[in-house]
C-alpha positions as CSV (number, residue, x, y, z in Angstrom):
1,X,-13.1,14.3,-3.7
2,X,-14.7,15.5,-6.8
3,X,-13.5,13.4,-9.7
4,X,-11.5,15.1,-13.2
5,X,-13.6,14.5,-16.3
6,X,-11.8,16.8,-18.8
7,X,-11.7,20.3,-19.4
8,X,-13.6,22.1,-22.4
9,X,-11.0,24.7,-22.8
10,X,-7.2,23.9,-23.6
11,X,-5.4,23.5,-19.8
12,X,-1.9,22.6,-19.8
13,X,-0.9,21.1,-17.0
14,X,2.8,21.1,-15.2
15,X,2.4,17.3,-14.9
16,X,0.5,14.7,-15.4
17,X,0.9,11.6,-13.5
18,X,-0.2,8.1,-15.1
19,X,-0.8,5.4,-12.0
20,X,-2.7,6.1,-8.6
21,X,-0.5,3.5,-6.5
22,X,0.9,4.8,-3.6
23,X,3.9,5.9,-6.0
24,X,1.9,8.0,-8.2
25,X,-0.5,9.4,-5.4
26,X,2.8,10.5,-3.3
27,X,4.0,12.2,-6.4
28,X,0.7,13.9,-7.0
29,X,0.6,15.5,-3.4
30,X,4.6,16.1,-4.0
31,X,3.6,18.4,-7.1
32,X,0.5,19.8,-5.8
33,X,1.8,21.1,-2.1
34,X,5.1,22.7,-4.5
35,X,2.7,24.8,-6.3
36,X,2.3,22.7,-9.7
37,X,-0.4,22.3,-11.6
38,X,-1.1,18.6,-11.5
39,X,-3.4,15.7,-12.8
40,X,-3.6,12.0,-12.1
41,X,-5.0,9.2,-14.1
42,X,-5.4,5.9,-12.7
43,X,-6.8,3.0,-15.3
44,X,-9.0,0.7,-12.2
45,X,-9.5,2.2,-8.6
46,X,-6.9,3.5,-6.3
47,X,-4.0,1.5,-5.0
48,X,-5.9,-1.5,-6.5
49,X,-2.8,-3.7,-7.5
50,X,0.9,-3.6,-6.3
51,X,-0.2,-0.9,-3.5
52,X,-2.5,-3.4,-2.1
53,X,-1.1,-6.4,-2.3
54,X,1.4,-5.1,0.4
55,X,2.6,-6.6,3.7
56,X,0.8,-4.1,5.4
57,X,4.3,-2.7,7.1
58,X,6.4,0.3,6.9
59,X,9.7,-1.1,7.5
60,X,13.2,-0.2,7.5
61,X,14.2,-3.4,5.1
62,X,16.6,-5.5,8.1
63,X,17.1,-8.1,5.4
64,X,18.6,-5.4,2.7
65,X,21.4,-4.8,5.7
66,X,22.8,-8.3,4.2
67,X,23.3,-7.0,0.7
68,X,25.1,-4.0,2.6
69,X,22.3,-1.4,1.2
70,X,23.1,1.0,3.8
71,X,21.9,4.0,2.1
72,X,18.8,2.1,1.5
73,X,18.2,1.1,4.9
74,X,19.0,4.8,6.2
75,X,16.3,6.3,3.8
76,X,14.0,3.4,4.8
77,X,14.4,4.4,8.3
78,X,14.0,7.7,8.0
79,X,10.8,7.7,6.1
80,X,9.5,5.2,8.4
81,X,9.8,7.9,11.6
82,X,8.0,10.7,8.3
83,X,5.2,8.6,8.1
84,X,4.7,7.8,11.8
85,X,4.6,11.9,12.1
86,X,2.2,12.7,9.1
87,X,0.2,9.7,8.8
88,X,-0.3,8.8,13.1
89,X,-3.8,7.4,12.7
90,X,-2.2,4.9,10.3
91,X,1.3,4.3,11.1
92,X,2.0,2.3,14.4
93,X,5.5,1.1,16.0
94,X,5.0,-2.8,16.6
95,X,7.7,-5.3,18.4
96,X,9.2,-8.3,15.8
97,X,10.4,-11.5,17.3
98,X,13.5,-12.8,15.5
99,X,14.2,-16.3,16.6
100,X,17.9,-17.8,16.1
101,X,18.9,-21.0,15.4
102,X,22.4,-23.3,15.1
103,X,22.2,-24.2,12.0
104,X,19.8,-21.9,9.9
105,X,21.0,-20.2,7.5
106,X,20.7,-16.3,7.9
107,X,19.5,-16.7,11.7
108,X,22.6,-17.0,13.8
109,X,22.5,-15.3,17.0
110,X,25.6,-13.3,16.7
111,X,25.1,-12.2,13.0
112,X,21.6,-11.0,13.6
113,X,22.4,-9.2,16.7
114,X,25.4,-7.3,14.6
115,X,22.8,-6.4,12.1
116,X,20.2,-5.1,14.8
117,X,22.6,-3.2,16.3
118,X,23.6,-1.4,13.0
119,X,19.8,-1.0,12.5
120,X,19.5,0.6,15.8
121,X,22.5,3.1,14.7
122,X,21.3,3.8,11.1
123,X,17.5,5.0,13.2
124,X,19.4,6.8,15.5
125,X,16.4,9.7,14.8
126,X,14.0,7.3,15.8
127,X,12.9,8.8,19.0
128,X,12.3,12.1,17.1
129,X,8.9,11.4,16.8
130,X,6.0,14.3,16.9
131,X,3.9,11.7,19.0
132,X,5.9,10.7,21.8
133,X,3.7,7.4,21.8
134,X,5.3,6.7,17.9
135,X,8.4,6.7,19.7
136,X,10.6,3.5,18.7
137,X,12.8,1.7,21.3
138,X,16.1,-0.3,20.7
139,X,16.3,-4.2,20.4
140,X,16.3,-6.4,23.2
141,X,17.6,-10.1,23.4
142,X,15.7,-13.2,24.9
143,X,16.5,-16.5,25.9
144,X,14.8,-19.6,24.5
145,X,12.9,-20.3,27.0
146,X,11.6,-16.3,27.3
147,X,11.5,-16.9,23.3
148,X,8.9,-19.8,23.5
149,X,7.0,-17.8,26.3
150,X,6.0,-15.2,24.1
151,X,5.7,-17.4,21.2
152,X,5.0,-21.0,21.4
153,X,4.7,-21.9,17.8
154,X,8.6,-21.4,17.2
155,X,10.5,-24.5,16.1
156,X,11.9,-25.9,19.5
157,X,15.2,-27.5,17.3
158,X,18.5,-25.7,17.4
159,X,16.3,-22.8,19.2
160,X,19.2,-20.8,20.7
161,X,17.2,-17.3,21.4
162,X,15.6,-14.6,19.7
163,X,16.1,-10.7,19.5
164,X,12.9,-8.0,20.0
165,X,13.3,-5.3,17.3
166,X,10.4,-2.5,16.0
167,X,9.1,-1.6,12.8
168,X,5.6,-0.4,12.1
169,X,2.5,-1.5,10.8
170,X,0.6,0.1,8.1
171,X,-3.1,-0.5,9.5
172,X,-4.9,0.2,5.7
173,X,-2.5,0.6,3.3
174,X,-4.9,1.7,0.9
175,X,-6.4,4.4,2.6
176,X,-3.0,5.7,3.7
177,X,-2.9,5.8,-0.2
178,X,-5.8,7.7,-0.5
179,X,-4.8,10.4,2.2
180,X,-2.1,11.1,-0.4
181,X,-4.7,11.3,-2.9
182,X,-7.0,13.7,-0.7
183,X,-4.0,15.6,0.2
184,X,-2.9,16.0,-3.2
185,X,-6.9,17.3,-3.8
186,X,-7.0,19.7,-0.9
187,X,-4.0,21.5,-2.7
188,X,-5.9,21.8,-6.0
189,X,-4.8,18.5,-7.6
190,X,-7.3,16.9,-10.2
191,X,-7.9,13.1,-10.1
192,X,-9.7,10.9,-11.7
193,X,-10.1,6.9,-11.0
194,X,-11.1,4.4,-13.9
195,X,-9.7,6.7,-16.2
196,X,-7.0,4.6,-18.5
197,X,-4.2,6.3,-20.6
198,X,-4.9,5.2,-24.2
199,X,-2.3,7.3,-25.4
200,X,0.1,10.4,-26.2
201,X,0.3,13.2,-27.7
202,X,3.4,14.4,-29.0
203,X,4.7,17.7,-31.3
204,X,5.2,16.8,-35.3
205,X,8.7,15.3,-34.6
206,X,6.8,12.6,-32.4
207,X,9.8,12.8,-30.5
208,X,8.5,15.1,-27.7
209,X,5.8,14.2,-25.1
210,X,2.8,16.8,-25.0
211,X,0.2,14.8,-23.2
212,X,-2.3,12.1,-22.7
213,X,-5.4,10.8,-24.4
214,X,-7.7,9.5,-21.6
215,X,-10.9,6.9,-21.6
216,X,-13.1,7.8,-19.2
217,X,-14.7,4.5,-18.2
218,X,-17.1,6.0,-16.1
219,X,-18.9,8.5,-18.3
220,X,-17.9,6.7,-21.6
221,X,-15.8,9.2,-23.4
222,X,-12.4,9.9,-24.5
223,X,-10.8,13.7,-24.1
224,X,-7.2,14.8,-24.3
225,X,-5.1,16.5,-21.7
226,X,-2.1,18.3,-22.1
227,X,0.9,18.4,-20.0
228,X,4.6,19.8,-19.8
229,X,5.9,16.5,-18.2
230,X,4.2,13.2,-18.2
231,X,5.2,11.1,-15.4
232,X,4.5,7.2,-15.9
233,X,4.2,5.4,-12.2
234,X,2.3,2.7,-13.9
235,X,4.7,0.1,-11.6
236,X,4.7,-3.9,-13.6
237,X,2.5,-1.7,-16.9
238,X,5.4,1.1,-16.9
239,X,7.1,-1.1,-19.9
240,X,3.7,-1.5,-21.7
241,X,2.8,2.5,-21.1
242,X,6.6,3.3,-22.2
243,X,6.1,1.1,-25.4
244,X,2.8,3.0,-26.2
245,X,4.6,6.2,-25.8
246,X,7.6,5.3,-28.1
247,X,5.5,3.3,-30.6
248,X,7.2,0.2,-30.1
249,X,8.9,-2.6,-27.7
250,X,11.4,-0.7,-26.1
251,X,14.7,-2.8,-26.2
252,X,16.9,-3.5,-22.9
253,X,14.2,-2.2,-20.4
254,X,15.0,-3.2,-17.4
255,X,12.1,-3.9,-15.6
256,X,11.2,-7.2,-13.4
257,X,8.1,-8.5,-12.0
258,X,8.0,-10.3,-8.7
259,X,4.9,-12.4,-7.5
260,X,4.3,-11.9,-3.7
261,X,1.0,-13.1,-2.1
262,X,-0.3,-13.0,1.7
263,X,-2.6,-15.3,3.0
264,X,-5.1,-14.6,6.4
265,X,-6.1,-17.2,8.9
266,X,-7.8,-17.3,12.2
267,X,-5.0,-16.0,14.9
268,X,-2.0,-18.8,15.6
269,X,0.0,-17.0,17.2
270,X,0.3,-14.4,20.2
271,X,-0.9,-10.8,19.3
272,X,1.8,-9.1,21.5
273,X,4.5,-9.8,19.0
274,X,5.1,-10.4,14.7
275,X,7.5,-12.9,14.0
276,X,9.5,-12.5,11.4
277,X,11.9,-15.8,10.6
278,X,14.5,-17.3,8.3
279,X,13.5,-20.1,6.3
280,X,15.2,-23.5,5.3
281,X,16.0,-22.2,2.1
282,X,17.3,-19.1,3.3
283,X,14.2,-16.6,3.0
284,X,12.2,-15.0,5.0
285,X,8.9,-15.2,6.4
286,X,6.6,-13.6,8.9
287,X,3.3,-14.0,10.9
288,X,1.5,-10.5,12.1
289,X,-1.1,-10.2,14.4
290,X,-3.6,-8.0,12.2
291,X,-7.3,-7.5,13.3
292,X,-7.9,-10.5,15.5
293,X,-6.4,-12.8,12.8
294,X,-3.1,-14.0,11.5
295,X,-1.2,-12.5,8.5
296,X,1.1,-14.6,6.6
297,X,3.4,-13.8,3.8
298,X,5.4,-13.5,1.5
299,X,6.4,-14.7,-1.4
300,X,8.8,-13.5,-3.8
301,X,9.2,-15.0,-7.4
302,X,9.2,-14.1,-11.1
303,X,6.5,-13.6,-12.9
304,X,6.9,-13.4,-16.4
305,X,3.4,-13.5,-18.1
306,X,0.9,-10.4,-18.7
307,X,0.2,-8.1,-15.8
308,X,-3.2,-7.8,-16.8
309,X,-3.5,-11.6,-16.5
310,X,-2.3,-12.1,-13.0
311,X,-3.9,-13.9,-10.6
312,X,-3.1,-15.7,-7.2
313,X,-3.1,-19.5,-7.7
314,X,-3.5,-22.5,-5.7
315,X,-0.3,-23.6,-6.2
316,X,1.3,-20.5,-5.1
317,X,-0.3,-20.6,-2.1
318,X,0.4,-24.2,-1.1
319,X,3.9,-23.5,-1.6
320,X,3.8,-20.5,0.7
321,X,1.7,-22.7,3.3
322,X,4.3,-25.7,3.1
323,X,7.4,-23.5,3.7
324,X,5.2,-21.7,7.1
325,X,4.5,-24.9,8.2
326,X,7.9,-26.2,8.0
327,X,9.2,-23.2,10.1
328,X,7.2,-24.0,12.9
329,X,6.5,-26.6,15.4
330,X,2.3,-27.1,15.5
331,X,1.3,-24.9,13.1
332,X,-0.1,-27.2,10.3
333,X,-2.0,-25.0,8.5
334,X,-4.1,-26.7,5.8
335,X,-5.8,-25.0,2.9
336,X,-9.1,-25.0,4.2
337,X,-8.0,-22.7,6.9
338,X,-7.1,-19.6,4.7
339,X,-9.9,-17.2,5.2
340,X,-8.5,-14.8,2.6
341,X,-5.7,-14.6,0.0
342,X,-4.1,-11.7,-1.9
343,X,-1.3,-10.9,-3.9
344,X,0.2,-8.5,-6.7
345,X,3.1,-8.1,-8.9
346,X,5.9,-5.3,-7.8
347,X,8.4,-3.7,-10.2
348,X,11.6,-4.3,-9.7
349,X,15.1,-2.5,-11.5
350,X,16.4,-5.4,-13.0
351,X,19.8,-6.5,-11.9
352,X,22.5,-9.0,-12.1
353,X,20.9,-11.2,-9.5
354,X,19.0,-14.3,-11.3
355,X,16.7,-14.2,-8.5
356,X,13.8,-11.7,-7.4
357,X,14.1,-12.1,-3.8
358,X,18.1,-10.9,-3.9
359,X,17.1,-7.9,-6.2
360,X,17.7,-4.8,-4.9
361,X,14.2,-2.2,-3.9
362,X,16.1,0.7,-5.3
363,X,13.9,2.9,-7.5
364,X,14.9,4.5,-10.3
365,X,13.8,7.6,-11.8
366,X,14.4,7.7,-15.7
367,X,14.3,10.7,-18.1
368,X,13.7,9.2,-21.4
369,X,15.2,12.5,-23.4
370,X,18.1,10.6,-23.4
371,X,16.3,7.9,-25.4
372,X,15.1,10.7,-27.9
373,X,11.7,11.2,-25.9
374,X,11.6,14.1,-24.1
375,X,8.4,15.4,-21.7
376,X,8.2,12.0,-20.5
377,X,9.6,10.2,-17.3
378,X,9.2,6.6,-15.6
379,X,9.8,5.8,-11.9
380,X,10.4,2.3,-11.5
381,X,11.2,0.0,-8.2
382,X,10.8,1.4,-4.7
383,X,9.1,0.7,-1.8
384,X,5.7,1.7,0.5
385,X,8.2,3.1,3.0
386,X,10.2,5.4,0.7
387,X,7.3,6.6,-1.5
388,X,7.3,10.1,0.0
389,X,11.0,10.9,-0.4
390,X,10.6,9.2,-4.0
391,X,8.1,11.8,-4.9
392,X,10.2,14.4,-3.4
393,X,13.6,13.4,-5.5
394,X,10.9,13.2,-8.8
395,X,10.1,16.5,-8.3
396,X,13.0,17.7,-7.7
397,X,14.4,16.2,-11.0
398,X,12.0,18.2,-12.8
399,X,13.8,21.4,-11.9
400,X,17.1,20.2,-13.1
401,X,15.6,18.8,-16.3
402,X,12.9,20.8,-17.2
403,X,11.6,24.4,-17.6
404,X,9.2,23.6,-14.6
405,X,10.2,25.4,-10.7
406,X,8.3,23.7,-8.2
407,X,9.1,25.3,-4.6
408,X,10.6,23.4,-1.2
409,X,9.2,20.7,-0.5
410,X,7.4,20.6,2.4
411,X,5.4,16.9,2.7
412,X,7.6,15.6,5.2
413,X,6.5,18.3,7.9
414,X,3.1,18.4,7.0
415,X,0.2,16.4,8.8
416,X,-1.7,14.3,5.5
417,X,-5.3,15.5,4.9
418,X,-7.5,14.1,8.2
419,X,-4.3,13.0,9.9
420,X,-3.6,16.4,11.9
421,X,-3.5,14.3,15.5
422,X,-0.9,15.0,17.4
423,X,-2.0,12.0,19.9
424,X,-3.2,9.3,18.6
425,X,-4.1,7.7,21.9
426,X,-5.5,10.7,23.4
427,X,-7.4,11.5,20.1
428,X,-9.1,8.0,20.9
429,X,-9.7,8.4,24.0
430,X,-11.8,11.8,23.4
431,X,-13.7,10.8,20.6
432,X,-15.3,7.7,22.1
433,X,-16.0,10.1,25.2
434,X,-17.5,12.5,22.8
435,X,-19.7,9.9,20.8
436,X,-21.0,7.6,23.4
437,X,-24.2,6.6,21.2
438,X,-22.0,4.6,19.4
439,X,-19.6,1.5,20.6
440,X,-16.3,2.4,21.9
441,X,-15.0,0.0,19.2
442,X,-16.6,1.7,16.4
443,X,-15.5,5.0,17.3
444,X,-12.0,4.0,17.9
445,X,-11.8,1.9,14.5
446,X,-13.1,5.3,12.5
447,X,-11.0,7.5,14.2
448,X,-7.8,5.3,12.7
449,X,-9.2,4.9,9.3
450,X,-10.5,8.5,8.9
451,X,-8.9,10.4,11.2
452,X,-10.5,13.8,12.1
453,X,-12.8,13.1,9.4
454,X,-14.3,10.4,11.2
455,X,-17.0,12.9,12.3
456,X,-18.4,12.9,8.6
457,X,-19.1,9.3,8.8
458,X,-20.6,9.4,12.0
459,X,-22.9,12.2,10.9
460,X,-24.4,10.0,8.1
461,X,-25.1,7.4,10.6
462,X,-26.8,10.1,12.7
463,X,-29.2,11.4,10.0
464,X,-30.3,7.7,9.1
465,X,-30.1,5.4,11.9
466,X,-30.2,2.3,9.5
467,X,-26.2,3.6,8.4
468,X,-25.0,3.1,11.7
469,X,-25.7,-0.9,11.5
470,X,-22.9,-2.3,12.6
471,X,-21.2,-5.0,10.3
472,X,-18.0,-6.6,11.8
473,X,-16.0,-7.6,14.9
474,X,-13.9,-4.4,14.3
475,X,-17.0,-2.2,14.5
476,X,-17.7,-0.9,10.9
477,X,-20.9,0.4,10.0
478,X,-22.9,0.4,6.9
479,X,-22.3,4.8,6.7
480,X,-18.7,3.9,5.4
481,X,-19.9,2.3,2.4
482,X,-22.4,5.5,1.6
483,X,-19.3,8.0,2.7
484,X,-17.2,6.3,0.1
485,X,-19.2,6.8,-2.7
486,X,-20.7,10.1,-1.7
487,X,-16.7,11.6,-0.7
488,X,-14.3,9.0,-1.9
489,X,-14.3,8.4,-5.6
490,X,-15.8,4.6,-4.8
491,X,-17.8,3.2,-8.0
492,X,-17.8,-0.2,-7.4
493,X,-18.9,-2.7,-4.7
494,X,-15.1,-4.3,-4.7
495,X,-14.4,-0.3,-4.3
496,X,-16.0,-0.3,-1.0
497,X,-15.7,-3.5,0.7
498,X,-11.6,-4.1,-0.2
499,X,-10.6,-0.2,-0.6
500,X,-12.6,2.1,1.4
501,X,-13.5,-0.1,4.6
502,X,-12.3,-3.3,5.7
503,X,-15.8,-5.2,5.0
504,X,-13.8,-8.1,2.9
505,X,-10.6,-7.9,3.5
506,X,-10.2,-10.6,6.2
507,X,-12.0,-12.7,3.6
508,X,-15.7,-13.1,2.0
509,X,-18.3,-11.7,4.3
510,X,-21.2,-13.6,2.7
511,X,-23.5,-12.6,-0.2
512,X,-26.1,-11.7,2.2
513,X,-23.6,-8.5,3.6
514,X,-22.1,-7.6,0.2
515,X,-25.8,-7.6,-1.0
516,X,-26.8,-5.1,2.1
517,X,-23.9,-2.7,1.3
518,X,-25.1,-2.9,-2.5
519,X,-28.3,-1.7,-1.9
520,X,-27.3,0.6,0.4
521,X,-25.6,2.9,-2.3
522,X,-27.7,1.4,-5.2
523,X,-29.4,4.8,-5.5
524,X,-26.6,7.2,-5.0
525,X,-24.9,4.9,-8.0
526,X,-27.4,4.9,-10.0
527,X,-27.6,0.9,-9.8
528,X,-30.9,-1.2,-10.6
529,X,-31.4,-4.8,-9.1
530,X,-29.6,-6.3,-12.3
531,X,-26.2,-4.4,-11.6
532,X,-26.7,-4.7,-7.5
533,X,-26.7,-8.5,-8.5
534,X,-23.8,-8.2,-10.7
535,X,-21.7,-6.4,-8.3
536,X,-22.5,-9.2,-5.5
537,X,-21.5,-11.7,-8.1
538,X,-18.0,-10.5,-9.3
539,X,-17.2,-9.1,-5.6
540,X,-18.0,-12.8,-4.3
541,X,-16.2,-14.7,-7.0
542,X,-13.2,-12.2,-6.4
543,X,-13.1,-13.2,-2.6
544,X,-13.1,-16.8,-3.2
545,X,-10.1,-18.7,-2.3
546,X,-8.5,-20.2,-5.6
547,X,-9.0,-23.8,-6.6
548,X,-6.8,-23.9,-9.5
């Protein structure tokens, strides 16, 4: 991955994308795969904000049926299958147990089972997967005794049974988003992280956007880039970017921000199923087995501050913990049990509902020509699961509203770069047989995170045996850090341990380990001892569980 640093000549791109989360990444890939000249700018690291703060799911949105958003559910279920196909090393079917209670709103046995029948019907093509191991079965019913046998932590009072249904886990969202970036670059897209758009270029009237001004935060320079169309994919910052383009605060802009947080604890449930349940206030929470731990989420509360100031607070964590403890028997999670927490802001298209929990997860594609500002499109709302299809619609939109003529979409029918794996289970078994000089779990883990590119990571470890050092229970190795800075545009320690590897995604791994990773990449990144110390301190501070 070669980072874009500007052109010396006057080059005009077909499309400029602002924002390197999953939406921007998918649009960049969609545009490049359809023959357009595309450049993407991200002010921080790829997927460091909203896209990283996900529930690690690719799902159809069962609860959206209650709001009769059948079109959104059908789209999500179709795209769930598409992502199973094109990213088989990242997306896996997994069973969810939904308990039913006699008097709990939203958990009625008959209501949920009726909803699951409809869910299965809307997913009529769920078995049409390229890999037979990815096929998703229909839902099944459990008696109260069977439900408790599977998950003893269920609240027994009023339990009338449970349903088992399937959705998909997204085992490493940040790396899946990176796979979209890599796929775009494989088709000649230009991409830069740590490249902040600080202004817009316009014609003499100021009514046509013709490009952007970019601050390169790595090279400490500013340059201009011209483009026929600029697409604003900045999520919770979309209104701020729009205001910068318009030169003023935009009236009646309908973006709302919703906070969602998650916590990770030691294993609390049986790892054979995840649990999704209604809480006493009518919301939903879940407990998901993840890397030998339990992932718990999520909140959905309005956020009214500056998105740059957002952080997870102790108060919001305690609200989530209290709600989860009240929904299960014998959990009694304490603050000290939290190994890791993360959160982010979801961009929601405003509706008439007062609560963000009931706001639609639909997306909007807004061409600002109707506002008197041509050459600028803002994409808002949406969800991880539908990001590829959203990108397809955005690029289709260019054909109708600009002089750009993209080719037909091919993204639903081609593997992402590194994911060309017809049978994931056979692939893992084969690479374990072929690489017996490494632990089997290390090879399997690398095969899932890097797909067919796993060989390059192992090659680094073989060239420098010190890089073969095992770092955690997953079997991750130091070679991944070196690979991240040499080949995946990682520029900070946080990039490496949170978004290129899983070294710190289960919690603080200790300053000694952080220091070892920093020292491993110091020469490549030209870090002196002072910089190494600063990187470790900054990452350590970021990983601490908040006390206020």
